[in-house]
C-alpha positions as CSV (number, residue, x, y, z in Angstrom):
1,M,0.2,-0.1,0.1
2,T,1.3,3.4,-1.2
3,R,1.3,6.0,1.9
4,P,1.1,9.6,1.4
5,I,4.1,11.8,1.8
6,D,2.9,15.1,0.9
7,P,-0.2,17.0,1.4
8,T,-2.8,17.3,-0.9
9,D,-4.2,20.6,-2.7
10,A,-7.2,20.0,-0.3
11,Q,-5.1,19.3,2.8
12,I,-3.3,23.0,1.8
13,Q,-6.5,24.9,1.4
14,E,-7.8,23.4,4.6
15,V,-4.7,24.9,6.5
16,L,-4.8,28.0,4.4
17,H,-8.7,28.6,5.5
18,H,-8.6,27.0,9.2
19,P,-9.9,29.5,11.3
20,N,-7.5,29.7,14.0
21,E,-4.7,31.6,12.9
22,G,-2.8,31.8,16.0
23,P,0.4,29.7,16.8
24,V,0.6,25.8,15.5
25,V,2.6,22.8,16.5
26,M,3.2,20.7,13.5
27,L,3.8,17.2,14.6
28,N,5.6,15.0,11.7
29,L,5.6,11.3,11.9
30,N,8.4,10.2,9.7
31,K,9.2,6.7,8.5
32,Y,12.5,6.6,6.6
33,R,13.8,4.8,3.5
34,D,17.4,6.5,4.2
35,R,17.4,8.9,7.4
36,D,20.8,10.0,6.4
37,A,19.7,11.4,2.8
38,Y,16.5,12.8,4.6
39,L,18.7,15.0,6.8
40,Q,21.5,16.0,4.1
41,E,19.0,16.1,1.4
42,Y,15.9,18.1,3.3
43,G,16.6,18.3,6.9
44,L,19.3,21.0,6.5
45,V,17.1,23.1,3.9
46,A,13.8,22.6,6.1
47,L,15.5,23.8,9.3
48,G,16.7,27.1,7.6
49,A,13.3,27.5,6.2
50,I,11.5,26.8,9.5
51,E,13.7,29.5,11.2
52,S,13.1,31.9,8.2
53,V,9.5,32.0,9.1
54,G,9.7,32.6,13.2
55,G,9.4,28.4,13.6
56,R,11.4,26.4,15.9
57,I,11.6,22.4,16.4
58,L,10.4,22.0,20.1
59,S,11.2,18.4,20.2
60,Q,12.9,15.2,18.0
61,T,13.0,11.6,19.0
62,E,12.9,8.3,17.8
63,V,9.9,6.2,18.1
64,E,11.0,3.0,20.3
65,Q,7.4,1.1,19.8
66,V,3.6,1.2,18.7
67,V,1.8,0.6,22.0
68,I,-1.7,0.7,20.1
69,G,-1.9,1.0,16.5
70,D,-1.3,-1.3,13.2
71,D,1.4,-2.2,10.7
72,G,0.7,1.4,9.0
73,D,1.6,3.1,12.3
74,Q,5.2,2.3,12.3
75,Y,7.4,5.4,12.4
76,D,10.9,6.1,13.1
77,E,10.9,9.8,14.2
78,V,8.8,12.4,15.9
79,I,9.6,15.9,15.3
80,A,7.3,18.5,16.8
81,V,7.6,21.8,15.2
82,W,6.1,25.4,16.5
83,Y,5.0,28.2,13.8
84,P,4.0,31.2,14.9
85,S,0.7,30.8,12.6
86,R,-0.6,28.4,9.9
87,S,0.4,30.9,7.2
88,A,4.1,31.2,8.3
89,F,4.0,27.1,8.2
90,L,3.0,27.7,4.3
91,K,5.5,30.4,3.6
92,L,8.2,27.5,3.8
93,M,7.3,27.1,0.5
94,E,9.1,30.4,-0.3
95,F,12.5,29.5,1.3
96,P,15.0,29.4,-1.5
97,G,15.9,25.9,-2.4
98,Y,12.6,24.4,-0.5
99,I,10.6,23.0,-3.4
100,E,13.8,21.2,-4.6
101,A,14.3,19.7,-1.2
102,A,10.9,18.7,-0.7
103,E,11.0,16.7,-3.9
104,R,14.1,15.1,-3.0
105,R,12.4,14.3,0.3
106,Q,9.8,12.2,-1.1
107,D,12.7,9.3,-2.2
108,T,14.0,9.3,1.5
109,L,10.5,8.7,3.1
110,E,8.7,5.6,3.6
111,H,5.7,7.5,4.4
112,A,4.7,10.4,6.8
113,T,2.1,12.1,8.8
114,L,1.7,15.7,10.0
115,L,-0.7,16.5,12.6
116,A,-1.4,20.3,13.3
117,T,-1.9,21.0,16.8
118,T,-2.7,23.4,19.5
119,P,0.3,24.3,21.2
120,P,0.4,23.8,25.1
121,P,0.0,27.3,27.1
122,G,3.1,29.0,27.4
123,V,4.9,27.6,24.3
């Protein structure tokens, strides 16, 4: 079964038109084909893009085991990224080299899930 890696146009529109324009934490769940290539080809560019829009990585940790879920819920890493707004998140695509890096990202991931969450108070 092929799993999605990139958002659909409809999902981008949902982010764009979401009523909450306050801060958001994007929770990235990644299953890698090649983690080193992901970091080299996408991760370094993504970090620059995140910082350029005022975002920051809150947490990055390896997944040890799935306690509730099925085979489709196997991930290698969870990364929580804070953004000042959803529109700031969408501005990642304007960062020089981001689109090209995102295209290379597809080859380095088996599958990915991205969840928009409300930041806890004080974050």
